[in-house]
C-alpha positions as CSV (number, residue, x, y, z in Angstrom):
1,M,-61.2,53.4,-35.9
2,L,-62.5,56.9,-35.1
3,A,-62.5,56.2,-31.3
4,G,-59.2,54.4,-31.6
5,L,-57.5,57.3,-33.3
6,S,-58.7,59.6,-30.6
7,A,-57.2,57.3,-27.9
8,L,-54.0,56.8,-29.8
9,T,-53.4,60.5,-30.2
10,M,-53.6,61.0,-26.4
11,N,-50.8,58.7,-25.4
12,I,-48.6,57.2,-28.2
13,F,-45.9,59.9,-27.7
14,L,-45.7,59.7,-23.9
15,P,-42.4,57.6,-23.8
16,S,-40.9,60.3,-25.9
17,L,-41.6,63.3,-23.6
18,P,-38.3,63.4,-21.8
19,G,-36.4,63.1,-25.1
20,M,-38.7,65.9,-26.6
21,A,-37.8,68.2,-23.8
22,K,-34.1,67.7,-24.6
23,W,-34.7,68.1,-28.3
24,F,-36.5,71.5,-27.9
25,E,-34.1,72.4,-25.0
26,V,-36.9,73.2,-22.6
27,P,-37.8,71.9,-19.1
28,Y,-39.8,68.7,-18.8
29,S,-42.6,70.6,-17.1
30,L,-43.1,72.7,-20.3
31,M,-43.3,69.6,-22.6
32,Q,-45.6,67.9,-20.1
33,L,-48.1,70.6,-20.9
34,S,-48.7,68.7,-24.2
35,V,-50.7,66.3,-22.0
36,A,-52.5,68.9,-19.8
37,L,-53.4,71.4,-22.6
38,Y,-54.6,68.6,-24.8
39,L,-56.9,67.2,-22.1
40,G,-58.2,70.7,-21.3
41,L,-59.1,71.5,-24.8
42,S,-60.6,68.0,-25.3
43,A,-62.8,68.7,-22.3
44,A,-64.1,72.0,-23.7
45,L,-64.7,70.4,-27.1
46,Q,-66.8,67.6,-25.6
47,I,-69.4,70.2,-24.5
48,V,-69.9,71.6,-28.0
49,I,-69.3,68.7,-30.4
50,G,-72.5,66.9,-29.6
51,P,-74.8,69.9,-30.1
52,I,-72.9,71.0,-33.2
53,S,-73.3,67.5,-34.8
54,D,-77.1,67.6,-33.9
55,R,-77.3,70.9,-35.8
56,Y,-75.2,70.1,-38.8
57,G,-75.0,66.3,-39.0
58,R,-72.4,63.7,-38.0
59,R,-70.6,63.3,-41.3
60,K,-69.7,67.0,-41.8
61,V,-68.5,67.4,-38.3
62,V,-66.4,64.2,-38.4
63,L,-64.8,65.0,-41.7
64,G,-64.1,68.6,-40.6
65,A,-62.5,67.4,-37.4
66,L,-60.3,64.9,-39.3
67,F,-59.2,67.5,-41.8
68,L,-58.2,69.9,-39.0
69,F,-56.5,67.0,-37.2
70,L,-54.3,66.2,-40.2
71,I,-53.2,69.9,-40.5
72,A,-52.4,70.0,-36.8
73,T,-50.4,66.7,-37.0
74,V,-48.3,68.1,-39.9
75,G,-47.7,71.2,-37.7
76,T,-46.4,69.1,-34.8
77,L,-43.9,67.5,-37.2
78,L,-42.7,70.8,-38.6
79,A,-42.7,72.8,-35.3
80,P,-39.5,74.8,-35.0
81,N,-39.7,75.2,-31.2
82,A,-41.6,74.0,-28.2
83,N,-44.3,76.8,-28.3
84,A,-45.2,76.0,-31.9
85,F,-45.3,72.3,-31.0
86,L,-47.7,73.0,-28.1
87,F,-49.9,75.1,-30.3
88,F,-50.3,72.3,-32.9
89,R,-50.6,69.7,-30.2
90,M,-53.6,71.6,-28.7
91,A,-55.1,71.8,-32.2
92,Q,-54.9,68.0,-32.4
93,A,-57.5,67.9,-29.6
94,V,-60.2,68.4,-32.3
95,I,-60.0,64.6,-32.9
96,A,-62.0,64.3,-29.7
97,A,-64.9,64.4,-32.1
98,G,-64.1,60.9,-33.1
99,M,-64.4,59.7,-29.5
100,V,-67.7,61.5,-28.9
101,L,-69.4,61.0,-32.2
102,S,-68.4,57.3,-32.8
103,R,-70.8,56.4,-30.1
104,A,-73.5,58.8,-31.4
105,I,-73.2,57.3,-34.9
106,V,-73.7,53.8,-33.5
107,R,-76.8,55.0,-31.7
108,D,-78.1,56.6,-34.9
109,M,-77.6,53.4,-36.9
110,V,-79.1,50.6,-34.8
111,S,-81.7,49.9,-32.2
112,D,-81.0,50.5,-28.5
113,A,-80.3,46.8,-27.8
114,E,-77.8,46.5,-30.7
115,A,-76.3,49.9,-29.8
116,A,-75.4,48.7,-26.3
117,S,-73.5,45.7,-27.8
118,M,-71.8,47.7,-30.5
119,I,-70.7,50.5,-28.2
120,G,-69.2,47.8,-26.0
121,Y,-66.9,46.9,-28.9
122,V,-66.0,50.6,-29.3
123,T,-65.2,50.9,-25.6
124,M,-63.1,47.7,-25.8
125,G,-61.1,49.2,-28.6
126,M,-60.6,52.4,-26.7
127,S,-59.2,50.2,-23.9
128,L,-56.9,48.2,-26.1
129,V,-55.4,51.2,-28.0
130,P,-54.0,52.9,-24.8
131,M,-52.5,49.5,-24.0
132,I,-50.5,49.3,-27.2
133,G,-50.0,53.0,-28.0
134,P,-47.1,53.7,-25.6
135,V,-45.5,50.4,-26.5
136,I,-45.5,51.4,-30.2
137,G,-44.4,54.9,-29.4
138,G,-41.5,53.6,-27.3
139,F,-40.2,51.4,-30.1
140,L,-40.7,54.2,-32.7
141,D,-38.8,56.7,-30.4
142,E,-35.8,54.4,-30.0
143,A,-35.7,53.5,-33.7
144,F,-36.5,56.8,-35.4
145,G,-36.9,59.6,-32.8
146,W,-40.0,61.3,-31.3
147,Q,-41.3,62.5,-34.7
148,A,-42.0,58.9,-35.8
149,S,-45.0,58.7,-33.4
150,F,-46.6,61.8,-35.0
151,G,-45.8,60.5,-38.4
152,L,-47.7,57.3,-37.6
153,L,-50.7,59.5,-36.4
154,L,-50.6,61.3,-39.7
155,I,-50.7,58.0,-41.7
156,V,-53.5,56.5,-39.5
157,G,-55.4,59.8,-39.8
158,L,-55.2,59.7,-43.6
159,V,-56.5,56.1,-43.6
160,V,-59.4,56.9,-41.3
161,T,-60.3,60.1,-43.3
162,A,-60.3,58.1,-46.5
163,L,-62.5,55.4,-44.9
164,V,-65.0,58.0,-43.5
165,W,-65.2,59.9,-46.8
166,A,-65.9,56.7,-48.8
167,D,-68.1,54.7,-46.4
168,L,-69.7,56.9,-43.7
169,G,-73.1,58.3,-44.8
170,E,-75.0,60.9,-42.8
171,T,-76.6,59.1,-39.9
172,S,-78.4,62.0,-38.3
173,A,-80.4,64.5,-40.3
174,P,-79.5,68.2,-39.5
175,K,-81.9,69.8,-37.0
176,D,-82.8,73.4,-36.1
177,T,-81.8,72.9,-32.4
178,R,-79.8,75.9,-31.3
179,F,-76.7,75.5,-29.2
180,V,-78.0,78.2,-26.8
181,D,-81.0,76.0,-26.1
182,Q,-78.7,73.2,-25.0
183,L,-76.9,75.5,-22.6
184,R,-80.1,76.4,-20.9
185,L,-80.4,72.8,-19.7
186,Y,-77.2,73.0,-17.6
187,P,-78.6,74.7,-14.5
188,A,-80.9,71.8,-13.9
189,L,-77.8,69.5,-13.6
190,F,-75.6,72.0,-11.7
191,A,-78.3,72.1,-9.0
192,S,-78.1,68.3,-8.4
193,R,-75.7,67.2,-5.6
194,R,-75.8,63.6,-6.9
195,F,-74.7,64.8,-10.3
196,W,-71.8,66.5,-8.8
197,G,-71.0,63.5,-6.6
198,Y,-70.8,61.2,-9.5
199,C,-68.9,63.7,-11.6
200,M,-66.3,64.2,-8.8
201,A,-66.0,60.4,-8.2
202,A,-65.3,60.0,-12.0
203,A,-63.0,63.1,-12.1
204,F,-60.9,62.1,-9.1
205,S,-60.7,58.4,-10.2
206,S,-59.6,59.3,-13.8
207,G,-57.5,62.1,-12.3
208,C,-55.3,59.6,-10.6
209,F,-54.6,58.0,-14.0
210,F,-54.0,61.4,-15.7
211,V,-51.5,62.3,-13.0
212,Y,-49.7,59.0,-13.8
213,L,-50.0,59.7,-17.5
214,G,-48.3,63.1,-17.1
215,G,-45.5,62.0,-14.7
216,A,-44.7,58.4,-15.3
217,P,-42.5,59.0,-18.4
218,F,-40.3,61.3,-16.3
219,I,-40.1,58.9,-13.4
220,G,-39.3,56.0,-15.8
221,T,-36.6,57.7,-17.7
222,E,-35.1,60.1,-15.2
223,V,-35.6,58.4,-11.8
224,F,-35.4,54.7,-12.8
225,K,-33.2,55.2,-15.9
226,L,-35.3,53.1,-18.2
227,S,-35.3,53.4,-22.0
228,S,-38.3,54.9,-23.7
229,K,-39.1,51.4,-25.1
230,E,-39.1,49.9,-21.6
231,V,-41.3,52.7,-20.3
232,G,-43.7,52.1,-23.2
233,L,-43.9,48.4,-22.4
234,L,-44.5,49.1,-18.7
235,F,-47.3,51.5,-19.5
236,S,-49.3,48.6,-20.9
237,L,-49.8,47.2,-17.4
238,T,-52.2,50.0,-16.4
239,A,-54.2,49.5,-19.6
240,I,-54.4,45.7,-19.0
241,G,-55.7,46.5,-15.5
242,Y,-58.3,48.9,-17.0
243,L,-59.4,46.2,-19.5
244,V,-59.9,43.7,-16.6
245,G,-61.8,46.2,-14.6
246,N,-64.1,46.9,-17.5
247,F,-64.8,43.2,-17.9
248,L,-65.6,42.9,-14.2
249,A,-67.8,45.9,-14.3
250,G,-69.8,44.5,-17.2
251,R,-70.1,41.1,-15.5
252,F,-71.1,42.2,-12.0
253,S,-72.4,45.8,-12.0
254,V,-76.1,44.7,-12.2
255,R,-75.6,42.2,-9.4
256,V,-73.5,44.4,-7.1
257,G,-75.1,47.7,-7.8
258,M,-73.9,50.9,-9.5
259,N,-72.9,52.8,-6.3
260,R,-71.1,49.9,-4.7
261,M,-69.1,49.2,-7.8
262,V,-67.9,52.8,-7.9
263,L,-66.9,52.6,-4.3
264,L,-65.2,49.2,-4.8
265,G,-63.2,50.7,-7.8
266,A,-62.2,53.8,-5.8
267,L,-61.1,51.7,-2.8
268,T,-59.1,49.3,-5.1
269,T,-57.2,52.3,-6.6
270,T,-56.6,53.9,-3.2
271,A,-55.3,50.6,-1.8
272,A,-52.9,50.1,-4.7
273,I,-51.5,53.7,-4.5
274,G,-51.4,53.6,-0.7
275,T,-49.4,50.4,-0.9
276,L,-47.0,52.0,-3.4
277,A,-46.5,55.0,-1.1
278,L,-45.8,52.8,1.9
279,V,-43.3,50.6,-0.1
280,T,-41.6,53.6,-1.5
281,L,-41.3,55.3,2.0
282,L,-39.7,52.0,3.2
283,G,-37.1,52.2,0.4
284,L,-38.3,49.0,-1.2
285,S,-39.6,50.5,-4.4
286,G,-38.1,50.2,-7.9
287,P,-39.4,50.2,-11.5
288,V,-41.0,46.8,-11.3
289,I,-42.9,47.6,-8.1
290,F,-43.8,51.1,-9.2
291,F,-45.3,50.1,-12.6
292,A,-46.8,46.8,-11.3
293,L,-48.9,48.5,-8.7
294,T,-50.5,50.7,-11.4
295,M,-52.2,47.6,-12.7
296,P,-54.7,47.5,-9.8
297,M,-55.1,51.2,-10.2
298,G,-56.2,50.4,-13.8
299,I,-58.6,47.7,-12.4
300,G,-60.1,50.3,-10.0
301,N,-60.6,52.8,-12.8
302,G,-62.2,50.1,-14.9
303,L,-64.7,49.3,-12.1
304,C,-65.4,52.9,-11.2
305,L,-65.6,54.9,-14.4
306,P,-68.4,52.9,-16.3
307,N,-70.6,53.0,-13.2
308,A,-69.9,56.6,-12.3
309,N,-70.7,57.6,-15.9
310,A,-73.9,55.6,-15.7
311,G,-74.7,57.4,-12.4
312,I,-74.1,60.8,-14.2
313,L,-76.7,59.8,-16.8
314,S,-79.2,58.5,-14.2
315,V,-79.6,61.7,-12.3
316,R,-81.8,63.3,-15.0
317,P,-82.6,60.7,-17.7
318,D,-84.4,63.3,-19.7
319,L,-81.1,65.3,-19.9
320,A,-78.9,62.2,-20.5
321,G,-77.1,63.7,-23.6
322,T,-76.4,67.0,-22.0
323,A,-75.2,65.2,-18.8
324,A,-72.9,63.0,-20.8
325,G,-71.2,66.0,-22.5
326,L,-71.0,68.0,-19.3
327,G,-69.8,65.1,-17.1
328,G,-67.1,64.2,-19.7
329,A,-65.9,67.8,-19.8
330,I,-65.7,67.9,-16.0
331,M,-63.9,64.6,-15.8
332,I,-61.3,65.4,-18.5
333,G,-61.0,69.0,-17.4
334,G,-60.1,67.9,-13.9
335,G,-57.6,65.4,-15.3
336,A,-56.0,68.2,-17.3
337,A,-55.6,70.4,-14.2
338,L,-54.0,67.5,-12.2
339,A,-51.7,66.7,-15.2
340,A,-50.6,70.3,-15.3
341,L,-49.9,70.2,-11.5
342,T,-47.9,67.1,-12.0
343,G,-45.5,68.9,-14.3
344,K,-45.0,71.6,-11.7
345,L,-44.1,69.1,-9.0
346,L,-41.5,67.2,-11.0
347,G,-38.1,68.8,-11.4
348,P,-34.5,67.7,-12.2
349,D,-33.9,66.3,-8.7
350,S,-37.4,64.9,-8.1
351,T,-38.2,61.4,-6.9
352,E,-41.4,59.4,-7.5
353,M,-42.9,60.5,-4.2
354,P,-44.6,63.8,-5.4
355,L,-46.3,61.9,-8.1
356,I,-47.4,59.1,-5.7
357,W,-48.8,61.6,-3.2
358,L,-50.8,63.4,-5.8
359,M,-52.2,60.1,-7.2
360,L,-53.2,59.1,-3.7
361,A,-54.9,62.4,-2.9
362,S,-56.9,62.1,-6.1
363,S,-57.9,58.6,-5.4
364,V,-59.0,59.4,-1.8
365,G,-61.1,62.2,-3.3
366,S,-63.0,59.7,-5.4
367,V,-63.7,57.5,-2.3
368,I,-65.1,60.6,-0.4
369,S,-67.2,61.7,-3.4
370,I,-69.0,58.3,-3.9
371,I,-69.5,57.9,-0.1
372,L,-71.3,61.3,-0.1
373,V,-73.5,60.1,-3.0
374,I,-74.4,56.9,-1.1
375,R,-75.1,58.7,2.1
376,R,-77.4,61.2,0.5
377,P,-80.0,58.7,-0.9
378,R,-80.0,57.0,2.5
379,S,-80.6,60.2,4.3
380,L,-83.7,60.8,2.1
381,G,-84.9,57.3,2.9
382,I,-84.1,55.9,-0.6
383,A,-82.2,52.7,-1.2
384,A,-78.7,53.2,-2.5
């Protein structure tokens, strides 16, 4: 539920973005910053949440994050203008603690073998929530307005807080490890080209999705004239694809190999977006084709990201925890930058093409990054 609340907060309100821009009487590009700024702050928090929980314990950090999240959510509902809303929306990013620490808590509680299985369920939940989140948000927006999505987040947040308070004991004894000691490990990772290769493969692959996340609500409502409910339903296609990709990655990664799976995922995404660009240039595109071709993009991400993240951890196994936090920050931070750029490219008279070109460029970047990783071990005489 902690991981699911984090995922739900990211995307439940997306079908409402165009309507929120009209409500606050601001350009869509300004409201779209609610995606980019949220992702950027989430990236920064990923670096510090792990070490802080090591120092002070998981329970205190989770409860503190939930309490701040509830205050921020109330702030979004009471915001008198767009700037105030964006401030409280950024503050909601503290719930990233749920995504990071849910897995750490599982590792604290059970053996490695059991943890792998249980974390698989957590990851599956994180895939399912983005699938249904925009659908729920679309229905709520049409029935009650954009505030309903944040009202639901407040209710769910209160339920999760009550459950954590009543049931979650401390799973990690506080330690004397200083945060500055963690930072001193970063240069060892920054010096690794393979680490950067895997990070860039993950960042560009997920960046393609974050570009879509930031621009698709505008394309759906303003270009294709769909209702927010219809946009929410069509958003689920990408999440279904991601779920399928995750299943295939779990089934075949050991047999095919980590690097080849990353390459296969990146090529799948690039082929899907390249096809979308070609069809659109030929004047054959429409809402069905546009959103349908995001399903193979989701499959590509589902194949690529688990293996790219495994690659990030494999570069220096002794620094796996630090690598996980730093790699996640780079991936989400890159996504935030691309999401912000998306808002700048989409204006009142925009078509879907600027969004498609940016998605395609990001996907091609992922292909190039993993090819460089594969070529480097071979150049050193090491099997890929």
